[in-house]
N, CA, C, O and the ligand as a Tripos MOL2 file, in Angstrom:
@<TRIPOS>MOLECULE
protein
  225   223    57     0     0
PROTEIN
NO_CHARGES

@<TRIPOS>ATOM
      1 N         -48.9890  -53.0070   -0.0770 N.3       1 MET1
      2 CA        -49.6320  -53.3690    1.1860 C.3       1 MET1
      3 C         -49.6300  -52.1920    2.1390 C.2       1 MET1
      4 O         -48.6080  -51.5270    2.3100 O.2       1 MET1
      5 N         -50.7540  -51.9330    2.7520 N.am      2 ASN2
      6 CA        -50.8370  -50.8830    3.7670 C.3       2 ASN2
      7 C         -50.8960  -51.5090    5.1450 C.2       2 ASN2
      8 O         -51.8590  -52.1850    5.5070 O.2       2 ASN2
      9 N         -49.8390  -51.2650    5.9040 N.am      3 ILE3
     10 CA        -49.8100  -51.8270    7.2490 C.3       3 ILE3
     11 C         -49.4750  -50.7200    8.2310 C.2       3 ILE3
     12 O         -48.3570  -50.6560    8.7410 O.2       3 ILE3
     13 N         -50.4430  -49.8430    8.4990 N.am      4 PRO4
     14 CA        -50.1760  -48.6870    9.3710 C.3       4 PRO4
     15 C         -49.7890  -49.0860   10.7800 C.2       4 PRO4
     16 O         -49.0710  -48.3450   11.4500 O.2       4 PRO4
     17 N         -50.2370  -50.2150   11.2370 N.am      5 THR5
     18 CA        -49.9260  -50.6150   12.6120 C.3       5 THR5
     19 C         -48.4540  -50.9710   12.7630 C.2       5 THR5
     20 O         -47.9410  -51.0740   13.8770 O.2       5 THR5
     21 N         -47.7910  -51.1550   11.6470 N.am      6 LEU6
     22 CA        -46.3730  -51.4870   11.7210 C.3       6 LEU6
     23 C         -45.5530  -50.3030   12.2220 C.2       6 LEU6
     24 O         -44.4750  -50.4820   12.7900 O.2       6 LEU6
     25 N         -46.0680  -49.0920   12.0080 N.am      7 ILE7
     26 CA        -45.3010  -47.9080   12.4010 C.3       7 ILE7
     27 C         -45.0490  -47.9180   13.9020 C.2       7 ILE7
     28 O         -45.9820  -48.0190   14.6990 O.2       7 ILE7
     29 N         -43.8100  -47.8160   14.2670 N.am      8 GLY8
     30 CA        -43.4520  -47.8130   15.6720 C.3       8 GLY8
     31 C         -42.8420  -49.1280   16.1050 C.2       8 GLY8
     32 O         -42.0280  -49.1720   17.0270 O.2       8 GLY8
     33 N         -43.2310  -50.1840   15.4480 N.am      9 THR9
     34 CA        -42.7060  -51.4860   15.8630 C.3       9 THR9
     35 C         -42.0190  -52.2050   14.7130 C.2       9 THR9
     36 O         -41.6020  -53.3560   14.8410 O.2       9 THR9
     37 N         -41.9100  -51.5250   13.6160 N.am     10 HIS10
     38 CA        -41.3430  -52.1810   12.4370 C.3      10 HIS10
     39 C         -39.8250  -52.0700   12.4350 C.2      10 HIS10
     40 O         -39.2330  -51.2740   13.1640 O.2      10 HIS10
     41 N         -39.2330  -52.8780   11.6080 N.am     11 ALA11
     42 CA        -37.8090  -52.7070   11.3440 C.3      11 ALA11
     43 C         -37.6890  -51.6820   10.2230 C.2      11 ALA11
     44 O         -38.1960  -51.8860    9.1200 O.2      11 ALA11
     45 N         -37.0120  -50.5810   10.5200 N.am     12 HIS12
     46 CA        -36.9370  -49.4960    9.5510 C.3      12 HIS12
     47 C         -36.3510  -49.9880    8.2380 C.2      12 HIS12
     48 O         -35.4040  -50.7730    8.1900 O.2      12 HIS12
     49 N         -36.9590  -49.4880    7.1900 N.am     13 ARG13
     50 CA        -36.4420  -49.7990    5.8480 C.3      13 ARG13
     51 C         -35.7490  -48.5450    5.3470 C.2      13 ARG13
     52 O         -36.3820  -47.6520    4.7850 O.2      13 ARG13
     53 N         -34.4630  -48.4910    5.5560 N.am     14 TRP14
     54 CA        -33.7250  -47.2810    5.2540 C.3      14 TRP14
     55 C         -33.4230  -47.1650    3.7710 C.2      14 TRP14
     56 O         -32.8710  -48.0680    3.1420 O.2      14 TRP14
     57 N         -33.8070  -46.0170    3.2430 N.am     15 LEU15
     58 CA        -33.3940  -45.6580    1.8910 C.3      15 LEU15
     59 C         -32.2200  -44.7110    2.0500 C.2      15 LEU15
     60 O         -32.3890  -43.5590    2.4480 O.2      15 LEU15
     61 N         -31.0570  -45.1900    1.7440 N.am     16 ILE16
     62 CA        -29.8620  -44.3900    1.9970 C.3      16 ILE16
     63 C         -29.4260  -43.6770    0.7400 C.2      16 ILE16
     64 O         -29.2560  -44.2840   -0.3180 O.2      16 ILE16
     65 N         -29.2460  -42.3680    0.8790 N.am     17 ASP17
     66 CA        -28.8020  -41.5740   -0.2540 C.3      17 ASP17
     67 C         -27.3590  -41.9080   -0.6030 C.2      17 ASP17
     68 O         -26.6620  -42.6010    0.1380 O.2      17 ASP17
     69 N         -26.9390  -41.4030   -1.7330 N.am     18 GLU18
     70 CA        -25.5470  -41.5970   -2.1040 C.3      18 GLU18
     71 C         -24.6640  -40.8580   -1.1160 C.2      18 GLU18
     72 O         -25.0170  -39.7730   -0.6530 O.2      18 GLU18
     73 N         -23.5210  -41.4390   -0.7920 N.am     19 PRO19
     74 CA        -22.6470  -40.8550    0.2240 C.3      19 PRO19
     75 C         -22.1590  -39.4660   -0.1530 C.2      19 PRO19
     76 O         -21.7670  -39.2160   -1.2930 O.2      19 PRO19
     77 N         -22.1910  -38.5650    0.8250 N.am     20 HIS20
     78 CA        -21.5970  -37.2450    0.6580 C.3      20 HIS20
     79 C         -20.5860  -37.0830    1.7730 C.2      20 HIS20
     80 O         -20.9230  -36.6040    2.8560 O.2      20 HIS20
     81 N         -19.3580  -37.4740    1.5190 N.am     21 GLY21
     82 CA        -18.3710  -37.4200    2.5770 C.3      21 GLY21
     83 C         -18.4720  -38.6520    3.4550 C.2      21 GLY21
     84 O         -18.8410  -39.7270    2.9840 O.2      21 GLY21
     85 N         -18.1460  -38.5010    4.7260 N.am     22 PRO22
     86 CA        -18.0680  -39.6520    5.6380 C.3      22 PRO22
     87 C         -19.4250  -40.1740    6.0740 C.2      22 PRO22
     88 O         -19.4960  -41.2510    6.6670 O.2      22 PRO22
     89 N         -20.5030  -39.4530    5.8040 N.am     23 THR23
     90 CA        -21.8100  -39.9100    6.2480 C.3      23 THR23
     91 C         -22.8070  -39.9010    5.1030 C.2      23 THR23
     92 O         -22.6360  -39.1890    4.1140 O.2      23 THR23
     93 N         -23.8440  -40.7020    5.2530 N.am     24 SER24
     94 CA        -24.9360  -40.7090    4.3000 C.3      24 SER24
     95 C         -26.2280  -40.5230    5.0690 C.2      24 SER24
     96 O         -26.3770  -41.0360    6.1780 O.2      24 SER24
     97 N         -27.1560  -39.7950    4.4870 N.am     25 SER25
     98 CA        -28.4420  -39.6130    5.1510 C.3      25 SER25
     99 C         -29.4420  -40.5980    4.5710 C.2      25 SER25
    100 O         -29.4890  -40.8210    3.3620 O.2      25 SER25
    101 N         -30.2440  -41.1870    5.4600 N.am     26 GLY26
    102 CA        -31.2280  -42.1580    5.0160 C.3      26 GLY26
    103 C         -32.5960  -41.8340    5.5740 C.2      26 GLY26
    104 O         -32.7240  -41.1800    6.6090 O.2      26 GLY26
    105 N         -33.6160  -42.2980    4.8780 N.am     27 ALA27
    106 CA        -34.9820  -42.0920    5.3450 C.3      27 ALA27
    107 C         -35.7130  -43.4300    5.2820 C.2      27 ALA27
    108 O         -35.5540  -44.2040    4.3380 O.2      27 ALA27
    109 N         -36.5270  -43.6800    6.3220 N.am     28 CYS28
    110 CA        -37.2760  -44.9240    6.3620 C.3      28 CYS28
    111 C         -38.4360  -44.8520    5.3800 C.2      28 CYS28
    112 O         -39.1770  -43.8710    5.3440 O.2      28 CYS28
    113 N         -38.5770  -45.8800    4.6040 N.am     29 ARG29
    114 CA        -39.6490  -45.8910    3.6110 C.3      29 ARG29
    115 C         -41.0020  -46.0620    4.2720 C.2      29 ARG29
    116 O         -42.0260  -45.7390    3.6700 O.2      29 ARG29
    117 N         -41.0280  -46.5580    5.4800 N.am     30 ILE30
    118 CA        -42.2990  -46.8540    6.1340 C.3      30 ILE30
    119 C         -42.7900  -45.6720    6.9590 C.2      30 ILE30
    120 O         -43.9320  -45.2420    6.7980 O.2      30 ILE30
    121 N         -41.9530  -45.1450    7.8320 N.am     31 CYS31
    122 CA        -42.4030  -44.0910    8.7390 C.3      31 CYS31
    123 C         -41.7740  -42.7410    8.4050 C.2      31 CYS31
    124 O         -42.1740  -41.7230    8.9690 O.2      31 CYS31
    125 N         -40.8020  -42.7140    7.5030 N.am     32 GLY32
    126 CA        -40.2260  -41.4420    7.0910 C.3      32 GLY32
    127 C         -39.1780  -40.9030    8.0410 C.2      32 GLY32
    128 O         -38.7430  -39.7600    7.8990 O.2      32 GLY32
    129 N         -38.7660  -41.7110    9.0110 N.am     33 ALA33
    130 CA        -37.7500  -41.2610    9.9530 C.3      33 ALA33
    131 C         -36.4330  -41.0150    9.2160 C.2      33 ALA33
    132 O         -36.1020  -41.6920    8.2430 O.2      33 ALA33
    133 N         -35.6960  -40.0230    9.7150 N.am     34 HIS34
    134 CA        -34.4180  -39.7080    9.1040 C.3      34 HIS34
    135 C         -33.2890  -40.1330   10.0210 C.2      34 HIS34
    136 O         -33.4120  -40.1140   11.2460 O.2      34 HIS34
    137 N         -32.2140  -40.5080    9.4140 N.am     35 ARG35
    138 CA        -31.0730  -40.9230   10.2040 C.3      35 ARG35
    139 C         -29.8020  -40.7480    9.4000 C.2      35 ARG35
    140 O         -29.8050  -40.8620    8.1740 O.2      35 ARG35
    141 N         -28.7100  -40.4690   10.1060 N.am     36 GLU36
    142 CA        -27.4280  -40.3420    9.4530 C.3      36 GLU36
    143 C         -26.6660  -41.6460    9.5820 C.2      36 GLU36
    144 O         -26.5530  -42.2120   10.6690 O.2      36 GLU36
    145 N         -26.1550  -42.1080    8.4790 N.am     37 PHE37
    146 CA        -25.3770  -43.3370    8.5030 C.3      37 PHE37
    147 C         -23.9190  -43.0190    8.2390 C.2      37 PHE37
    148 O         -23.5710  -42.2440    7.3480 O.2      37 PHE37
    149 N         -23.0970  -43.6360    9.0310 N.am     38 ARG38
    150 CA        -21.6690  -43.4500    8.8000 C.3      38 ARG38
    151 C         -21.2260  -44.3110    7.6360 C.2      38 ARG38
    152 O         -21.6030  -45.4780    7.5270 O.2      38 ARG38
    153 N         -20.4500  -43.7410    6.7980 N.am     39 ASN39
    154 CA        -19.9100  -44.4770    5.6770 C.3      39 ASN39
    155 C         -18.6570  -45.2150    6.1490 C.2      39 ASN39
    156 O         -17.5680  -44.6450    6.2180 O.2      39 ASN39
    157 N         -18.8380  -46.4820    6.4680 N.am     40 TRP40
    158 CA        -17.7380  -47.2240    7.0840 C.3      40 TRP40
    159 C         -16.5570  -47.3740    6.1400 C.2      40 TRP40
    160 O         -15.4250  -47.5890    6.5730 O.2      40 TRP40
    161 N         -16.8280  -47.2580    4.8580 N.am     41 LEU41
    162 CA        -15.7260  -47.3810    3.9170 C.3      41 LEU41
    163 C         -14.7150  -46.2550    4.1480 C.2      41 LEU41
    164 O         -13.5060  -46.4520    4.0270 O.2      41 LEU41
    165 N         -15.2330  -45.0780    4.4800 N.am     42 TRP42
    166 CA        -14.3400  -43.9520    4.7260 C.3      42 TRP42
    167 C         -13.6240  -44.1140    6.0570 C.2      42 TRP42
    168 O         -12.4510  -43.7670    6.1930 O.2      42 TRP42
    169 N         -14.3460  -44.6450    7.0360 N.am     43 GLU43
    170 CA        -13.7540  -44.7400    8.3630 C.3      43 GLU43
    171 C         -12.6220  -45.7450    8.4130 C.2      43 GLU43
    172 O         -11.6410  -45.5500    9.1290 O.2      43 GLU43
    173 N         -12.7570  -46.8140    7.6570 N.am     44 THR44
    174 CA        -11.7790  -47.8780    7.7550 C.3      44 THR44
    175 C         -10.6190  -47.6910    6.7750 C.2      44 THR44
    176 O          -9.5550  -48.2890    6.9280 O.2      44 THR44
    177 N         -10.8460  -46.8600    5.7800 N.am     45 ASP45
    178 CA         -9.7920  -46.6890    4.7860 C.3      45 ASP45
    179 C          -8.8190  -45.6110    5.2540 C.2      45 ASP45
    180 O          -8.8980  -44.4540    4.8400 O.2      45 ASP45
    181 N          -7.9120  -46.0150    6.1150 N.am     46 PHE46
    182 CA         -6.9990  -45.0570    6.7070 C.3      46 PHE46
    183 C          -6.0020  -44.5320    5.6840 C.2      46 PHE46
    184 O          -5.6010  -43.3690    5.7260 O.2      46 PHE46
    185 N          -5.6150  -45.3980    4.7790 N.am     47 THR47
    186 CA         -4.6460  -44.9830    3.7710 C.3      47 THR47
    187 C          -5.2040  -43.8460    2.9370 C.2      47 THR47
    188 O          -4.5180  -42.8620    2.6630 O.2      47 THR47
    189 N          -6.4520  -43.9930    2.5390 N.am     48 THR48
    190 CA         -7.0650  -42.9490    1.7320 C.3      48 THR48
    191 C          -7.1550  -41.6440    2.5050 C.2      48 THR48
    192 O          -6.9070  -40.5720    1.9540 O.2      48 THR48
    193 N          -7.5130  -41.7360    3.7900 N.am     49 MET49
    194 CA         -7.6260  -40.5410    4.6020 C.3      49 MET49
    195 C          -6.2860  -39.8280    4.6840 C.2      49 MET49
    196 O          -6.2140  -38.6070    4.5540 O.2      49 MET49
    197 N          -5.2310  -40.5930    4.9000 N.am     50 THR50
    198 CA         -3.9040  -39.9940    5.0120 C.3      50 THR50
    199 C          -3.5030  -39.3290    3.6920 C.2      50 THR50
    200 O          -2.9580  -38.2250    3.6650 O.2      50 THR50
    201 N          -3.7900  -40.0340    2.6140 N.am     51 GLU51
    202 CA         -3.4390  -39.4710    1.3130 C.3      51 GLU51
    203 C          -4.1860  -38.1610    1.0630 C.2      51 GLU51
    204 O          -3.6410  -37.2120    0.5010 O.2      51 GLU51
    205 N          -5.4310  -38.1360    1.4900 N.am     52 ARG52
    206 CA         -6.2230  -36.9240    1.3030 C.3      52 ARG52
    207 C          -5.6060  -35.7530    2.0790 C.2      52 ARG52
    208 O          -5.5510  -34.6260    1.5860 O.2      52 ARG52
    209 N          -5.1490  -36.0380    3.2830 N.am     53 GLU53
    210 CA         -4.5540  -34.9720    4.0710 C.3      53 GLU53
    211 C          -3.2830  -34.4580    3.4020 C.2      53 GLU53
    212 O          -3.0050  -33.2590    3.4030 O.2      53 GLU53
    213 N          -2.5290  -35.3710    2.8410 N.am     54 LEU54
    214 CA         -1.2880  -34.9760    2.1850 C.3      54 LEU54
    215 C          -1.5810  -34.1020    0.9720 C.2      54 LEU54
    216 O          -0.8820  -33.1200    0.7210 O.2      54 LEU54
    217 N          -2.6030  -34.4610    0.2330 N.am     55 VAL55
    218 CA         -2.9740  -33.6800   -0.9520 C.3      55 VAL55
    219 C          -3.4460  -32.2980   -0.5520 C.2      55 VAL55
    220 O          -3.1070  -31.2990   -1.1860 O.2      55 VAL55
    221 N          -4.2470  -32.2570    0.5260 N.am     56 ALA56
    222 CA         -4.7800  -30.9790    0.9850 C.3      56 ALA56
    223 C          -3.6720  -30.2170    1.7070 C.2      56 ALA56
    224 O          -3.8970  -29.1040    2.1820 O.2      56 ALA56
    225 ZN        -39.4070  -46.6430   10.0730 Zn       57 ZN57
@<TRIPOS>BOND
     1     1     2 1
     2     2     3 1
     3     3     4 2
     4     3     5 am
     5     5     6 1
     6     6     7 1
     7     7     8 2
     8     7     9 am
     9     9    10 1
    10    10    11 1
    11    11    12 2
    12    11    13 am
    13    13    14 1
    14    14    15 1
    15    15    16 2
    16    15    17 am
    17    17    18 1
    18    18    19 1
    19    19    20 2
    20    19    21 am
    21    21    22 1
    22    22    23 1
    23    23    24 2
    24    23    25 am
    25    25    26 1
    26    26    27 1
    27    27    28 2
    28    27    29 am
    29    29    30 1
    30    30    31 1
    31    31    32 2
    32    31    33 am
    33    33    34 1
    34    34    35 1
    35    35    36 2
    36    35    37 am
    37    37    38 1
    38    38    39 1
    39    39    40 2
    40    39    41 am
    41    41    42 1
    42    42    43 1
    43    43    44 2
    44    43    45 am
    45    45    46 1
    46    46    47 1
    47    47    48 2
    48    47    49 am
    49    49    50 1
    50    50    51 1
    51    51    52 2
    52    51    53 am
    53    53    54 1
    54    54    55 1
    55    55    56 2
    56    55    57 am
    57    57    58 1
    58    58    59 1
    59    59    60 2
    60    59    61 am
    61    61    62 1
    62    62    63 1
    63    63    64 2
    64    63    65 am
    65    65    66 1
    66    66    67 1
    67    67    68 2
    68    67    69 am
    69    69    70 1
    70    70    71 1
    71    71    72 2
    72    71    73 am
    73    73    74 1
    74    74    75 1
    75    75    76 2
    76    75    77 am
    77    77    78 1
    78    78    79 1
    79    79    80 2
    80    79    81 am
    81    81    82 1
    82    82    83 1
    83    83    84 2
    84    83    85 am
    85    85    86 1
    86    86    87 1
    87    87    88 2
    88    87    89 am
    89    89    90 1
    90    90    91 1
    91    91    92 2
    92    91    93 am
    93    93    94 1
    94    94    95 1
    95    95    96 2
    96    95    97 am
    97    97    98 1
    98    98    99 1
    99    99   100 2
   100    99   101 am
   101   101   102 1
   102   102   103 1
   103   103   104 2
   104   103   105 am
   105   105   106 1
   106   106   107 1
   107   107   108 2
   108   107   109 am
   109   109   110 1
   110   110   111 1
   111   111   112 2
   112   111   113 am
   113   113   114 1
   114   114   115 1
   115   115   116 2
   116   115   117 am
   117   117   118 1
   118   118   119 1
   119   119   120 2
   120   119   121 am
   121   121   122 1
   122   122   123 1
   123   123   124 2
   124   123   125 am
   125   125   126 1
   126   126   127 1
   127   127   128 2
   128   127   129 am
   129   129   130 1
   130   130   131 1
   131   131   132 2
   132   131   133 am
   133   133   134 1
   134   134   135 1
   135   135   136 2
   136   135   137 am
   137   137   138 1
   138   138   139 1
   139   139   140 2
   140   139   141 am
   141   141   142 1
   142   142   143 1
   143   143   144 2
   144   143   145 am
   145   145   146 1
   146   146   147 1
   147   147   148 2
   148   147   149 am
   149   149   150 1
   150   150   151 1
   151   151   152 2
   152   151   153 am
   153   153   154 1
   154   154   155 1
   155   155   156 2
   156   155   157 am
   157   157   158 1
   158   158   159 1
   159   159   160 2
   160   159   161 am
   161   161   162 1
   162   162   163 1
   163   163   164 2
   164   163   165 am
   165   165   166 1
   166   166   167 1
   167   167   168 2
   168   167   169 am
   169   169   170 1
   170   170   171 1
   171   171   172 2
   172   171   173 am
   173   173   174 1
   174   174   175 1
   175   175   176 2
   176   175   177 am
   177   177   178 1
   178   178   179 1
   179   179   180 2
   180   179   181 am
   181   181   182 1
   182   182   183 1
   183   183   184 2
   184   183   185 am
   185   185   186 1
   186   186   187 1
   187   187   188 2
   188   187   189 am
   189   189   190 1
   190   190   191 1
   191   191   192 2
   192   191   193 am
   193   193   194 1
   194   194   195 1
   195   195   196 2
   196   195   197 am
   197   197   198 1
   198   198   199 1
   199   199   200 2
   200   199   201 am
   201   201   202 1
   202   202   203 1
   203   203   204 2
   204   203   205 am
   205   205   206 1
   206   206   207 1
   207   207   208 2
   208   207   209 am
   209   209   210 1
   210   210   211 1
   211   211   212 2
   212   211   213 am
   213   213   214 1
   214   214   215 1
   215   215   216 2
   216   215   217 am
   217   217   218 1
   218   218   219 1
   219   219   220 2
   220   219   221 am
   221   221   222 1
   222   222   223 1
   223   223   224 2
@<TRIPOS>SUBSTRUCTURE
     1 MET1         2 RESIDUE 1 A MET
     2 ASN2         6 RESIDUE 1 A ASN
     3 ILE3        10 RESIDUE 1 A ILE
     4 PRO4        14 RESIDUE 1 A PRO
     5 THR5        18 RESIDUE 1 A THR
     6 LEU6        22 RESIDUE 1 A LEU
     7 ILE7        26 RESIDUE 1 A ILE
     8 GLY8        30 RESIDUE 1 A GLY
     9 THR9        34 RESIDUE 1 A THR
    10 HIS10       38 RESIDUE 1 A HIS
    11 ALA11       42 RESIDUE 1 A ALA
    12 HIS12       46 RESIDUE 1 A HIS
    13 ARG13       50 RESIDUE 1 A ARG
    14 TRP14       54 RESIDUE 1 A TRP
    15 LEU15       58 RESIDUE 1 A LEU
    16 ILE16       62 RESIDUE 1 A ILE
    17 ASP17       66 RESIDUE 1 A ASP
    18 GLU18       70 RESIDUE 1 A GLU
    19 PRO19       74 RESIDUE 1 A PRO
    20 HIS20       78 RESIDUE 1 A HIS
    21 GLY21       82 RESIDUE 1 A GLY
    22 PRO22       86 RESIDUE 1 A PRO
    23 THR23       90 RESIDUE 1 A THR
    24 SER24       94 RESIDUE 1 A SER
    25 SER25       98 RESIDUE 1 A SER
    26 GLY26      102 RESIDUE 1 A GLY
    27 ALA27      106 RESIDUE 1 A ALA
    28 CYS28      110 RESIDUE 1 A CYS
    29 ARG29      114 RESIDUE 1 A ARG
    30 ILE30      118 RESIDUE 1 A ILE
    31 CYS31      122 RESIDUE 1 A CYS
    32 GLY32      126 RESIDUE 1 A GLY
    33 ALA33      130 RESIDUE 1 A ALA
    34 HIS34      134 RESIDUE 1 A HIS
    35 ARG35      138 RESIDUE 1 A ARG
    36 GLU36      142 RESIDUE 1 A GLU
    37 PHE37      146 RESIDUE 1 A PHE
    38 ARG38      150 RESIDUE 1 A ARG
    39 ASN39      154 RESIDUE 1 A ASN
    40 TRP40      158 RESIDUE 1 A TRP
    41 LEU41      162 RESIDUE 1 A LEU
    42 TRP42      166 RESIDUE 1 A TRP
    43 GLU43      170 RESIDUE 1 A GLU
    44 THR44      174 RESIDUE 1 A THR
    45 ASP45      178 RESIDUE 1 A ASP
    46 PHE46      182 RESIDUE 1 A PHE
    47 THR47      186 RESIDUE 1 A THR
    48 THR48      190 RESIDUE 1 A THR
    49 MET49      194 RESIDUE 1 A MET
    50 THR50      198 RESIDUE 1 A THR
    51 GLU51      202 RESIDUE 1 A GLU
    52 ARG52      206 RESIDUE 1 A ARG
    53 GLU53      210 RESIDUE 1 A GLU
    54 LEU54      214 RESIDUE 1 A LEU
    55 VAL55      218 RESIDUE 1 A VAL
    56 ALA56      222 RESIDUE 1 A ALA
    57 ZN57       225 GROUP 0 **** ****
């Protein structure tokens, strides 16, 4: 379906890449807008973060 008038007023359909670190980059399938998404799994997993610091 081609719905060009949707651009600007649509709900973005984010295609999110695989996570690279704490953030993931996504692009809207409709308008091509780019956005950075925070990987909440990393933010909330405090134990993992602490362990990583200890290893490093
Ligand atoms: Zn969009």
